N, C-alpha and C positions, 0 to 999 in steps of 0.2 A: 177357559179363559179366566184369569184372576181379575176380578171386577175393580180392584183398586190399584194394581201395580201398573206404573207407566212402562211403556215399551220404549226404552232409551234410543233404540235404533231410529225410530221415527223422529225423535227430536233432533238427532244428528242430521238426518236427511232434510228436515225442514230448514235447519240452519244452513246447510249446504245449498239448498235451493235459493234461499234469500240472498246468499252471497253472489249468485249468478244473476239474479233478477235485477239487482241495483246497477250492475255494470251496463245493462241495456237501458233501464229506465232513466238513468242520468242524462242520456244523450238528448232526448226530446225535451226533458224538463228544463235543461239549461241551454237548449238550442245550440248544441255543440257543433263547431265548424266542420265542414266536409274535409276529409283528409287531403293533405297536399300530395300530389303525385310523387312517387319514387322516394318516399320517406318512411320512417318508422310509423308515422301516422297511418299510412296505408296498410302496413303490416299488422298493426294492432286492430285496425278496422276489419281486416280479413279474419284475424283470430276470433273476434267477437262473433262474426257470422258463420264461422266454421264450428266453433266449440261452445258458444254461449247462447246466442239468440235462438229461441225455439227449443232449447235444451232444458232450461231450468224451470220455466213456467210449467212445463209438462210434468216435472217431478212434483212441483207444488200442487198442481191440480190432481194428480194421481193420489197424493197424500191426503187431499181433502176427501176423496172417496174412501180411503182406508179409515180416516178419522170418523167419517160419517157412520160407517158400519160399526166400529168399535164403540162409539158414543151411544148409539141406540141400543146395542146389545148389552152394554154394561148398565145402562139406565133400566132396561127391562129386568135384568138380573137382580137389581136392587129393589124391584117392586114398584118402580116409577113408570110412568107412561112415556116411553122413549120418543114416540112420535110427537107428542105435545111439547116435550122439552126441546126437541130438535127444531120444531117450527118456531118456537120463541128464539132459539139460538140463531137461526138464519134471518129472522126479522131484524134482530139486533145487528147482525152482520151487514144486512142490506142498508140499514140506517147509517152505520159507520161508513159504508162504501159510498153512499150518497153524499156525505160530507167530504169524504176523501177525493171523490171524482171532481169536485170543484177546483181542486189544486192539481190533480193528477188525471187528466183526461185519459180514458182507456184503462183505468185501474181495474183490478180483477175482482174485488170483493162483491160488488153488485152482481156481476156475472155469476160468481160462485153461489150467491144466495138464490138467484133465480133457478140456476141449474140444480141446486140442492132440492128444490121443490119437484123438479122434473124426474130426478132419480129416486125419489122416495118410494115409488112402487117396486123398485128393483131390490129393495132390502130383503124381501121375502122370496125373491126369484132364486131358482136353483143356481148354485155357484158355477156350474159348468155353462149354463145358459149365459150368465153374466160375462164369463170369460170369453166364450165364443162370439157372442153378439158384440161385446165391447171391442174385441180384436178385429172382427170383420168391419165394423163401423169405422174404426180408427184407420184401417188400411184404405178403405174407400175414400174417406174424407182427406186422408193424407195424400193420396194420389192427385186429388183435385186441389190440394193446398188450401182447404177451408179451415184456416187456423182457429177461428172463433168457435166453430161447431165441433172441433176436436175435443173441446172441454168435456162434453157428455161422455163419449167413450172412454176417455182417460179416467173419469170418475167411476165409471162402471168397472173398469179394470181394478181400480182401487178397492171397490166393494168386493170384487172377486178375491183380491189378495187378502182382504180381511176375513172372508169366508173360509179361505184355504189356510188361514193362520200363518201366512208366509213369514211374518216378522217375529213369530214366537218360537222359542227354543231353536234359535238359529245354529247353535253349535252342532245340532243333530242333522242339519241340512247342508253342511258345508260342501259336500260333493255336488249336490244339486245346484247350489249357488255358483260353484266354480264352472260347472257345465253351462249354466245359463249365461254367466258373464262372458265366458269364452265365445259362445255363439254370438252374443250381442257385439262383442269386440270385432269379430270377423265381419259381421254385417255393417258395423259402423265404418270400418276401413273401406269397404266397397262403396258405401254411400258417400263418404267424404271424397274419395277419388273421383266418383261421378260428378259430385258438386264442383270439384276443383276445375273440371273441364270448362265450366261456365263462369269461373271467377273473373270479375272485371279487373283491369289493370288498376283502376281507381274509380270510385263511385262519384257520379255527379258531374263529370267533365266531358263525357263522350257524346257520340252521335246518337241518333234514334236507334240504330242497330245495337250500339253499346247498351242503351237503356233496356232493350228487349233481352239482351244477354244477361244483364244484371237482374232483371225481373225473374228470369228463368233460374238464376243462381239463388235468389230468395225463395222461390217456390220449391226448389229441390231441398233447400235447407229446412223448410217447414215439413216436407214429406218425410225426411229421414230423422227429424228431431226426436221423436219418441224412441227410436232405436238407440241413438246415442245416449239419451236420457236413461234408458234401461241399463246400458253399460255402466254409466256413472253410478246408478243405484246399486248394481251388483258389485262393483268394485269397492264401494264404500262399505257395503255389508260384509265383504271379505276382510277388509282392513280392520273393521270393528270387532272381529273375532280375536284380535290381539289386544291384550291389556295395555301394551305400550301405546298403540294408536288410540285407544280409548282415553288415555290420560293426555296424550298430545293434543287430541281433538276435543277435549272436554269443554273449551270455550264455545265450540260449535253446538254442543248439546244445550248449554244455557241459552245461547242465541236462538235455537230452535224452539225451546220451551216457551219463549216469549215472542213467537213468530208474529202474532198480530200486532203487538206493541212495536216490534222492530220494523215491520213492514210499513207501518204508518210513520214512524219516526225517521225512516230512511228519507221519505219525501220531505219531512219537516227540516231535516238537516241539510238536504240538498238545496232547498230554498233559502235557508238561513245562510249557507255559504255563498250562494249565488248573490244574495242581496248585500252581504257584508263585504264580499270581495269583488263585486261587480263582474260576475262570471257569465251572465247571460249574453250569448252571442260572442263571448270573448274567450272561450275556453276550447282547447283542442282535445282530441280523443285521448292522447296520452295523459294530459292534465286531468281529464275526467277520471282516469284510472287512479291517479294519485289521490284525488278527492275520495273515491270509493274506498281506497285502502285506509284513509284516515277515518272514514265513517265506520269501517269494520272495527278498528281499534277502539273507538269510542263506544260502540255498541257491545262489543265483546266484554269490555271492562264493566260497563254499566250492567249488563245482563248477569254477569258472574257475581258482582257485588250485591245486586238487588235480590237475586235468588238465594243468596247466603242468609238474608234476613227475612225474606218473604216467600210465601208459598206459590204465589202467582204473579205474573207480570201485571202492570197497572191496568192495561186494557183487558187483559184476560180476566182479571178480577171483576171488572165492571160487566164484562160479557157473561160471567158466571152468575152474577146477581140477577141480571135480566133473564137468564135461562131458567134458574131455579126459583126465582122470586123470593130469595132469602139472601142474607148477607153472611157469607162465609168468613171465618177469621183470615185476615191477610198475613199477619206476622206469624212466623214459625214459632212453635212452642219450644221453649228452652227446657232442656232436661234438668231436673232437680236431683242432686245427689245428696244422699243422707250421710 
């Protein structure tokens, strides 16, 4: 493993995960209205719960596990104490999360920090053990729809992916990725067909029986979420084998390189729009999509321009200072030509 080279695919995936996360987070933050029956509102609401909810946070959580393994491994390779650096890193993450949770109840950073401590012993565990134990634990928790507890096995699978070097030299693993993605696609179709059987006509307007059906719909969505997430990851990995898609999706890479900054500023921009435009309790599902699209554009442009001049995102830079207890140069060095 090159101790200095970034793995671009992970940045693309982080950016992709952030795009899905905001679509769901905006709903409770702005108290978005329940969809009106037999309208596009209902269609979009269904789309969210078939293809977005429980699909993108799983990718983000999995990537935390991958990053955990790579961070400690590279720190150790440089002669640093990876465990000490990681502990500082998650303490800083926890503090950021504590501040963020005041504005965004249910946010993920504090959970990630706590779970980061719990998975620390698994860094040295055998990669097959992490893979098997993580998969088995995820299946069991998925069956019972324990969404919060699924964070741990998702991180373990991320560690295993790091140990197997899944995201390195992808061009040599194309056939394996195609096979994996095809299997996950087939399983996703089966899972979505099963979930569709319990899809409510509209959420929030029915009887007690309708409520129970809707709850079953939600639980199935949680259970099959990691499968659909795995398909998304495999598909994006395949697309990124093409230089065309690398260029087309390049804003996504910048977006993902500043994942912490963009995750926090998503909340800030949602509240800013909510207060300026009086959106709280006054916005529909479709309108929330338009807001998210606007935030995408703002953050894509900002991330691309910022990383043109600077090495790290604003919060990533602060995070790095706390982790290493030193101030790294923020601006990119300009090449001097003689």
